[in-house]
Backbone as JSON Lines, residues from 0, in Angstrom:
{"i":0,"aa":"M","n":[22.97,83.3,202.44],"ca":[21.63,83.65,202.23],"c":[21.89,85.03,202.0]}
{"i":1,"aa":"Q","n":[23.13,85.67,202.52],"ca":[23.32,87.35,202.33],"c":[23.68,87.46,200.51]}
{"i":2,"aa":"D","n":[24.27,86.25,199.91],"ca":[24.26,86.55,198.84],"c":[23.55,85.99,197.83]}
{"i":3,"aa":"L","n":[22.59,85.55,198.28],"ca":[21.4,85.18,197.55],"c":[20.5,86.65,197.47]}
{"i":4,"aa":"V","n":[20.06,87.03,198.48],"ca":[19.85,88.66,198.78],"c":[20.52,89.54,197.92]}
{"i":5,"aa":"K","n":[21.54,89.68,197.78],"ca":[22.34,90.59,197.38],"c":[22.27,90.43,195.79]}
{"i":6,"aa":"R","n":[21.92,89.13,195.06],"ca":[22.06,89.1,193.69],"c":[20.34,89.03,193.3]}
{"i":7,"aa":"I","n":[19.28,89.31,194.28],"ca":[17.73,89.42,194.39],"c":[18.06,90.67,194.04]}
{"i":8,"aa":"N","n":[18.56,91.73,194.74],"ca":[18.47,93.0,194.76],"c":[19.2,93.57,193.37]}
{"i":9,"aa":"E","n":[20.33,93.02,193.23],"ca":[20.83,93.41,192.05],"c":[20.13,93.51,190.66]}
{"i":10,"aa":"L","n":[19.36,91.98,190.72],"ca":[18.83,91.99,189.5],"c":[17.14,92.62,189.73]}
{"i":11,"aa":"S","n":[16.62,93.12,190.76],"ca":[15.63,93.64,190.94],"c":[15.82,95.22,190.04]}
{"i":12,"aa":"A","n":[17.2,95.85,190.61],"ca":[17.44,96.97,190.26],"c":[17.68,97.19,188.72]}
{"i":13,"aa":"K","n":[18.1,95.96,188.23],"ca":[18.62,96.21,187.17],"c":[17.09,95.99,186.19]}
{"i":14,"aa":"Q","n":[16.09,95.34,186.83],"ca":[15.15,95.08,186.12],"c":[14.37,96.86,185.99]}
{"i":15,"aa":"K","n":[14.39,97.32,187.16],"ca":[13.82,98.8,186.98],"c":[14.0,99.54,185.97]}
{"i":16,"aa":"N","n":[14.98,99.16,185.29],"ca":[15.67,99.91,183.97],"c":[15.16,99.15,182.49]}
{"i":17,"aa":"N","n":[14.34,98.23,182.91],"ca":[14.08,97.05,181.88],"c":[15.26,96.22,180.84]}
{"i":18,"aa":"S","n":[16.37,96.05,181.83],"ca":[17.34,95.64,180.93],"c":[17.66,94.18,181.31]}
{"i":19,"aa":"L","n":[16.64,93.46,181.57],"ca":[16.72,91.83,182.13],"c":[16.69,91.45,180.94]}
{"i":20,"aa":"T","n":[17.74,90.28,180.58],"ca":[17.47,89.16,179.99],"c":[16.78,88.12,179.91]}
{"i":21,"aa":"T","n":[16.92,87.26,178.98],"ca":[15.73,86.32,179.36],"c":[16.78,85.28,180.62]}
{"i":22,"aa":"E","n":[18.07,84.93,180.55],"ca":[18.76,84.21,181.53],"c":[18.56,84.94,182.9]}
{"i":23,"aa":"E","n":[18.49,85.96,182.94],"ca":[18.63,86.86,183.89],"c":[17.08,86.73,184.85]}
{"i":24,"aa":"K","n":[15.83,86.42,183.79],"ca":[14.41,86.87,184.33],"c":[14.31,85.05,185.04]}
{"i":25,"aa":"K","n":[15.17,84.08,184.41],"ca":[14.98,82.98,184.91],"c":[15.86,82.78,186.45]}
{"i":26,"aa":"E","n":[16.98,83.15,186.35],"ca":[17.88,83.43,187.56],"c":[16.96,84.16,188.56]}
{"i":27,"aa":"Q","n":[16.59,85.39,188.68],"ca":[15.33,86.27,189.45],"c":[14.46,84.98,189.83]}
{"i":28,"aa":"K","n":[13.77,84.81,188.78],"ca":[12.82,83.63,189.59],"c":[13.02,82.43,190.3]}
{"i":29,"aa":"K","n":[14.12,81.76,190.06],"ca":[14.88,81.04,190.64],"c":[14.98,81.01,191.91]}
{"i":30,"aa":"L","n":[15.82,82.33,192.22],"ca":[16.76,82.82,193.37],"c":[15.39,83.24,194.22]}
{"i":31,"aa":"R","n":[14.2,84.12,193.71],"ca":[13.08,84.49,194.63],"c":[12.65,83.06,195.22]}
{"i":32,"aa":"S","n":[12.45,82.01,194.42],"ca":[11.93,80.93,194.71],"c":[12.42,80.13,196.09]}
{"i":33,"aa":"Q","n":[13.82,79.96,196.07],"ca":[14.66,79.6,196.78],"c":[14.5,80.45,198.1]}
{"i":34,"aa":"Y","n":[14.67,82.21,197.97],"ca":[14.63,82.68,199.35],"c":[13.16,82.48,199.83]}
{"i":35,"aa":"I","n":[11.81,82.33,199.02],"ca":[10.59,82.01,199.64],"c":[10.96,80.78,200.21]}
{"i":36,"aa":"E","n":[11.53,79.43,199.91],"ca":[11.63,78.19,200.8],"c":[12.41,78.51,201.78]}
{"i":37,"aa":"A","n":[13.24,79.16,202.3],"ca":[14.2,79.38,202.87],"c":[13.65,80.18,204.07]}
{"i":38,"aa":"M","n":[12.77,81.06,203.49],"ca":[11.95,82.07,204.74],"c":[11.19,80.7,205.77]}
{"i":39,"aa":"K","n":[10.38,80.15,204.7],"ca":[9.2,79.19,204.85],"c":[9.77,78.06,206.18]}
{"i":40,"aa":"L","n":[11.11,77.85,205.83],"ca":[11.74,76.88,206.86],"c":[12.14,77.38,207.84]}
{"i":41,"aa":"S","n":[12.36,78.79,208.05],"ca":[12.97,79.54,209.35],"c":[11.78,80.22,209.98]}
{"i":42,"aa":"L","n":[10.91,80.13,209.31],"ca":[9.2,80.57,210.1],"c":[9.25,79.1,210.75]}
{"i":43,"aa":"E","n":[8.92,78.52,209.87],"ca":[8.51,77.32,210.56],"c":[9.19,76.38,211.78]}
{"i":44,"aa":"S","n":[10.44,76.63,211.64],"ca":[11.53,76.19,212.94],"c":[11.37,77.49,214.04]}
{"i":45,"aa":"H","n":[11.09,78.63,213.82],"ca":[10.61,79.48,214.54],"c":[8.67,79.38,215.53]}
{"i":46,"aa":"L","n":[8.32,78.71,214.62],"ca":[6.93,78.32,215.27],"c":[6.92,77.11,216.3]}
{"i":47,"aa":"K","n":[8.02,76.24,215.71],"ca":[7.9,75.26,216.87],"c":[8.55,75.37,218.14]}
{"i":48,"aa":"T","n":[8.96,76.44,218.35],"ca":[9.66,77.12,219.57],"c":[8.49,77.75,220.37]}
{"i":49,"aa":"I","n":[7.44,78.37,219.66],"ca":[6.17,79.14,220.52],"c":[5.58,78.44,221.78]}
{"i":50,"aa":"K","n":[5.45,78.91,222.49],"ca":[4.25,78.59,223.78],"c":[3.61,79.29,223.86]}
{"i":51,"aa":"V","n":[1.86,79.52,223.79],"ca":[1.07,80.58,224.01],"c":[0.54,80.4,225.39]}
{"i":52,"aa":"V","n":[0.94,81.26,226.48],"ca":[0.44,81.07,227.58],"c":[-0.79,82.22,228.32]}
{"i":53,"aa":"N","n":[-1.35,82.01,228.89],"ca":[-2.57,82.99,229.04],"c":[-1.94,83.45,230.44]}
{"i":54,"aa":"E","n":[-3.25,84.58,231.18],"ca":[-2.3,85.27,232.35],"c":[-2.79,84.51,233.48]}
{"i":55,"aa":"K","n":[-3.38,83.21,233.38],"ca":[-3.21,82.17,234.81],"c":[-2.1,81.44,234.46]}
{"i":56,"aa":"G","n":[-1.23,81.77,233.69],"ca":[0.16,80.61,233.44],"c":[-0.35,79.46,232.69]}
{"i":57,"aa":"E","n":[-1.53,79.32,232.03],"ca":[-2.09,78.06,230.92],"c":[-1.77,77.83,229.95]}
{"i":58,"aa":"D","n":[-1.05,76.57,229.96],"ca":[-0.96,76.54,227.85],"c":[-1.74,76.82,227.42]}
{"i":59,"aa":"I","n":[-2.24,77.36,226.35],"ca":[-2.87,77.59,225.68],"c":[-2.89,77.65,224.22]}
{"i":60,"aa":"T","n":[-1.71,76.91,223.75],"ca":[-1.15,76.86,222.39],"c":[-2.4,76.26,221.57]}
{"i":61,"aa":"P","n":[-2.41,76.79,220.24],"ca":[-3.36,76.2,219.54],"c":[-2.94,74.47,219.26]}
{"i":62,"aa":"I","n":[-4.07,73.78,218.9],"ca":[-3.7,72.43,218.52],"c":[-2.57,72.37,217.25]}
{"i":63,"aa":"K","n":[-3.12,73.33,216.23],"ca":[-2.55,73.13,214.85],"c":[-0.81,73.34,215.52]}
{"i":64,"aa":"L","n":[-0.45,74.11,216.22],"ca":[0.78,74.83,216.56],"c":[1.72,73.22,217.39]}
{"i":65,"aa":"K","n":[0.67,72.66,218.39],"ca":[1.31,71.6,218.9],"c":[1.21,70.23,218.07]}
{"i":66,"aa":"E","n":[0.85,70.19,217.24],"ca":[0.96,68.95,215.87],"c":[2.27,69.55,215.36]}
{"i":67,"aa":"L","n":[2.58,70.72,214.98],"ca":[3.78,70.91,214.1],"c":[4.85,70.69,215.14]}
{"i":68,"aa":"K","n":[4.73,70.93,216.21],"ca":[5.88,70.49,217.19],"c":[6.08,69.12,217.52]}
{"i":69,"aa":"N","n":[5.34,68.3,217.13],"ca":[5.41,66.86,217.25],"c":[5.79,66.19,215.96]}
{"i":70,"aa":"K","n":[6.2,66.96,215.27],"ca":[6.15,66.32,213.93],"c":[7.8,66.26,213.88]}
């Protein structure tokens, strides 16, 4: 993941100078998509571990979150 972010940042810096080739633009788009997918999976994984509890100690986790945990 660190290599992915590093390469995305390199291409972004190069883009600021308007010097990206067509190949690099395609690579940048692909890398960004990969990064977004990885972040989505990470977020979903974190959401599956969340439990919402009110002041009385009652579980008030939203139904959609409970359904996600059960998948």
